[in-house]
C-alpha positions in Angstrom: -36.1 3.5 -49.7 -34.1 6.8 -48.1 -37.4 7.8 -46.5 -38.1 4.4 -44.8 -34.6 4.3 -43.6 -35.1 7.8 -42.0 -38.8 6.8 -41.2 -37.8 4.1 -39.0 -34.6 5.9 -37.7 -36.7 8.8 -35.9 -38.8 5.5 -34.3 -36.1 4.4 -33.1 -34.1 7.5 -31.7 -38.2 8.1 -30.2 -38.6 5.1 -28.6 -34.7 5.3 -27.0 -35.5 8.5 -25.5 -38.7 8.0 -23.4 -41.1 10.9 -22.8 -39.8 12.9 -19.5 -42.1 11.7 -17.0 -43.9 13.8 -14.1 -42.3 14.1 -10.8 -43.5 11.1 -8.5 -44.1 13.8 -5.9 -45.9 17.0 -6.4 -45.3 20.0 -3.6 -47.9 23.1 -3.6 -49.0 26.0 -1.6 -52.0 25.7 1.3 -53.6 27.8 3.6 -52.6 27.8 6.9 -55.8 26.8 9.5 -54.8 30.5 11.4 -54.8 32.1 8.1 -58.0 30.0 7.2 -59.5 31.3 10.4 -58.4 35.0 9.4 -60.0 34.6 6.5 -63.6 33.0 7.7 -63.4 35.6 10.6 -62.9 38.7 7.9 -66.0 37.7 5.5 -68.2 37.3 8.8 -67.1 40.8 10.0 -67.7 42.3 6.5 -71.0 41.0 6.8 -72.1 41.9 10.1 -70.9 45.4 9.4 -73.5 45.3 6.3 -76.1 43.8 8.4 -75.6 40.4 7.4 -76.4 37.0 9.7 -74.3 34.6 7.7 -72.0 31.6 7.7 -68.7 31.8 6.4 -66.9 28.4 4.9 -63.3 28.1 4.1 -62.1 25.1 2.4 -58.7 23.8 1.4 -57.5 23.5 -2.7 -58.6 20.5 -2.8 -62.3 21.4 -1.4 -61.3 19.7 2.1 -63.3 22.0 4.8 -61.0 23.8 7.4 -62.9 25.9 8.7 -67.0 26.7 9.2 -68.1 30.3 10.9 -72.0 30.5 12.2 -73.4 33.8 12.9 -75.9 33.3 16.0 -78.8 34.3 13.8 -78.2 33.0 10.3 -80.3 30.7 9.1 -79.5 26.2 9.6 -79.2 26.1 5.9 -76.6 28.6 5.8 -73.6 26.1 6.6 -74.3 23.7 4.1 -74.5 26.3 1.5 -71.2 28.2 1.9 -69.6 25.1 2.5 -71.0 23.9 -1.0 -70.1 27.2 -2.6 -66.5 27.0 -1.4 -66.4 23.5 -2.2 -67.6 24.0 -5.5 -65.3 27.2 -6.1 -62.0 25.2 -5.5 -63.1 22.1 -7.5 -63.8 23.7 -10.6 -61.4 26.8 -9.5 -63.6 29.6 -10.8 -65.9 31.2 -8.6 -69.8 30.4 -8.2 -70.9 33.3 -9.8 -69.1 32.2 -12.9 -70.7 29.5 -13.2 -74.1 30.5 -12.7 -73.3 32.5 -16.1 -71.7 29.5 -17.7 -74.3 27.2 -16.7 -77.9 28.4 -17.5 -80.5 26.1 -18.5 -79.9 25.2 -22.9 -76.3 26.1 -22.4 -73.1 23.2 -22.8 -72.0 23.5 -18.9 -76.4 23.0 -17.7 -75.4 19.7 -16.8 -73.0 20.7 -13.8 -76.0 22.1 -12.1 -76.8 18.4 -10.9 -73.4 17.3 -9.8 -73.8 16.0 -6.2 -72.6 18.7 -4.0 -72.6 21.7 -6.3 -73.8 25.0 -5.5 -74.2 27.4 -8.2 -75.0 30.6 -6.5 -72.9 33.7 -5.9 -70.6 33.6 -3.1 -68.2 31.2 -3.6 -64.7 32.9 -4.5 -61.0 30.6 -5.0 -58.5 32.3 -3.2 -54.8 32.7 -4.8 -51.5 33.0 -3.8 -48.5 33.0 -6.2 -50.6 32.5 -9.0 -51.9 29.4 -7.6 -55.2 28.0 -6.1 -54.1 27.6 -1.9 -58.6 27.6 -1.2 -61.5 28.8 -1.5 -64.3 30.6 0.5 -68.4 30.6 0.8 -70.3 32.9 2.0 -74.2 32.4 2.7 -77.0 34.0 4.3 -76.6 38.2 2.7 -80.1 39.0 0.5 -78.6 37.3 -2.7 -75.5 36.0 -4.1 -73.9 38.7 -4.8 -73.9 40.1 -1.5 -72.2 37.2 -0.4 -69.8 37.3 -3.4 -69.1 40.8 -1.5 -68.4 39.7 1.8 -66.1 37.2 0.7 -64.1 39.5 -1.1 -63.7 41.4 1.5 -62.3 38.5 3.7 -60.0 37.8 1.0 -58.6 41.2 0.7 -58.3 41.4 4.3 -56.0 38.4 4.1 -54.2 39.3 0.8 -50.9 40.3 2.2 -50.3 37.1 4.1 -50.9 35.0 0.9 -47.4 35.7 -0.7 -46.0 33.4 1.5 
């Protein structure tokens, strides 16, 4: 009888104090258009210094396009590929190289390769500031995803001091 009374009392206390609700508004960090353009320019410049003609796309934390730069001799397909890499990195919150590794045929996450808009090729990196995702960059047109990723990483490194805002 005592156990039932204690249980009933506990349940009543839980009902009297509902779980804390989430705040109705959220705040988040995002890249300014100027910083997104700086990132794209730095990535493009690094690829040019390596002799690559590429497209660079920068998206916000939600995958919305902020900047697209296309070098004059880059292939027409590079714009959609760079955009897809940036979108994929932002929405999955990880690099496209890492996604490639965990989504090989026969692996548990292989199905993500079939989702509309995903581009699971190296060259898409997330951009973080103060531990928060603020966007992503995608590069396409260099000879291989590892070279695309190196240009993207150089772009992030070039603006790193501006990311702590």
